[in-house]
C-alpha positions as CSV (number, residue, x, y, z in Angstrom):
1,M,87.6,81.6,111.5
2,I,88.3,85.2,112.7
3,A,90.7,87.5,111.0
4,L,92.5,89.5,113.6
5,A,94.8,92.6,112.9
6,S,96.0,95.8,114.4
7,D,98.5,98.6,113.9
8,H,101.0,99.6,116.6
9,A,98.4,101.7,118.4
10,G,96.2,98.6,118.8
11,F,98.9,96.0,119.3
12,R,98.4,95.5,123.1
13,Y,94.7,94.9,122.7
14,K,95.3,92.6,119.8
15,E,97.5,90.5,122.0
16,Q,94.8,90.5,124.7
17,T,92.2,89.6,122.1
18,K,94.2,86.6,121.0
19,A,94.3,85.4,124.6
20,L,90.5,85.9,124.9
21,L,89.8,84.1,121.6
22,T,92.0,81.2,122.7
23,E,90.1,81.1,126.1
24,L,86.8,80.9,124.2
25,H,88.2,78.1,121.9
26,L,87.7,80.3,118.8
27,H,90.0,79.9,115.8
28,F,91.7,83.0,114.4
29,T,94.5,84.1,112.1
30,D,96.7,87.0,113.2
31,Y,97.4,89.3,110.2
32,G,99.7,91.5,112.2
33,T,101.3,93.7,113.2
34,G,103.8,91.8,115.3
35,S,105.0,94.6,117.7
36,A,104.2,98.1,119.0
37,E,106.7,99.6,116.5
38,S,105.1,102.3,114.3
39,V,103.4,100.9,111.1
40,D,100.9,101.9,108.5
41,Y,97.4,100.7,109.6
42,P,96.1,100.1,106.0
43,D,98.5,97.3,105.5
44,Y,97.1,95.2,108.3
45,A,93.5,96.3,107.9
46,H,93.6,95.3,104.2
47,A,95.0,91.9,105.0
48,A,92.3,91.1,107.6
49,A,89.4,92.6,105.5
50,D,90.6,90.6,102.4
51,A,90.4,87.4,104.5
52,V,86.7,88.2,105.3
53,S,85.9,89.4,101.7
54,T,87.3,86.2,100.1
55,G,85.8,83.8,102.7
56,R,89.0,82.7,104.3
57,A,87.5,84.2,107.5
58,D,83.9,84.5,108.7
59,T,84.4,87.6,110.6
60,G,87.1,90.0,111.6
61,I,88.4,92.1,114.5
62,I,90.7,95.0,113.6
63,I,92.1,97.4,116.2
64,C,94.0,100.7,115.9
65,G,94.1,103.9,118.0
66,S,90.6,105.0,117.2
67,G,89.0,102.2,115.1
68,I,88.1,104.7,112.5
69,G,91.0,104.4,110.0
70,V,90.9,100.6,110.0
71,S,87.1,100.6,109.5
72,I,87.4,102.9,106.5
73,V,90.0,100.6,105.0
74,A,88.0,97.4,105.7
75,N,84.9,98.8,104.1
76,K,86.7,99.2,100.8
77,H,86.6,95.4,100.5
78,K,83.7,93.6,98.7
79,G,81.2,92.2,101.1
80,V,82.8,93.7,104.2
81,R,80.6,95.6,106.6
82,A,83.0,96.9,109.2
83,A,81.7,98.9,112.2
84,A,83.8,101.2,114.3
85,C,82.4,100.7,117.8
86,E,83.0,102.4,121.1
87,S,80.3,100.7,123.2
88,V,78.8,97.3,123.8
89,T,75.5,98.5,122.5
90,A,77.0,99.7,119.3
91,A,78.8,96.3,118.8
92,E,75.5,94.5,119.4
93,M,73.5,96.6,117.1
94,A,76.1,96.4,114.4
95,R,75.6,92.7,114.3
96,R,71.8,92.6,115.0
97,H,70.7,95.3,112.5
98,N,73.6,95.7,110.1
99,N,75.0,92.2,109.9
100,A,78.4,93.7,110.4
101,N,81.2,91.1,109.8
102,V,84.1,93.1,111.1
103,L,84.4,94.8,114.5
104,C,86.8,97.8,114.7
105,F,87.7,99.7,117.8
106,G,90.3,101.9,119.2
107,E,92.7,101.1,122.0
108,R,93.0,104.8,122.8
109,L,89.2,105.2,123.1
110,V,87.9,102.3,125.1
111,G,89.1,100.5,128.2
112,W,89.9,96.8,127.9
113,G,86.8,95.8,129.9
114,V,84.6,97.5,127.3
115,A,86.7,96.1,124.4
116,E,86.4,92.6,125.8
117,E,82.6,92.8,126.2
118,M,82.3,94.3,122.7
119,I,84.2,91.3,121.3
120,R,82.1,88.8,123.2
121,I,78.8,90.4,122.2
122,F,79.8,90.9,118.6
123,L,80.8,87.3,118.2
124,S,77.7,85.9,120.0
125,T,75.0,88.2,118.5
126,N,73.1,87.0,115.4
127,F,71.7,89.1,112.6
128,E,68.0,89.8,113.1
129,A,67.2,89.6,109.4
130,G,63.6,90.5,108.7
131,R,63.2,94.1,107.8
132,H,66.9,94.6,108.1
133,T,67.8,92.2,105.3
134,R,66.7,94.5,102.5
135,R,68.6,97.4,104.1
136,V,71.8,95.4,104.3
137,E,71.4,94.1,100.8
138,K,71.3,97.7,99.6
139,I,74.7,98.5,101.1
140,H,76.5,96.5,98.5
141,S,74.0,96.6,95.6
142,L,74.1,100.4,95.3
143,T,77.9,100.6,95.2
144,G,78.4,97.5,93.1
145,R,80.7,96.2,95.7
């Protein structure tokens, strides 16, 4: 299950992401927002990140204008490793080396073609484990979260 959310600045891409996930036969829950009307991004980022943190979702995709604000919010949740990405390579490495479980990006910073490819690669790339495992384990052990 994929937790999906956006604020108003990411609403258009969220709707396009829903179509992509449906095409790929992937299950998702839409945590809002429901329109391009101005809203506060933390409300929607918290909802999606909580779904990942509590195990109701395996992974998340959260979109705003830049991807930065929603990634900061998502990373406040226990067990969430949200990566704000602007390239396909960043999305791939976030999964491969950091075991990121939430992809964040900005509708104002990347074109839809790049966003679509980031989603595809993020969802299809596995964590490499090995030497990266101890590093990822330190992310949460040092903060107690």
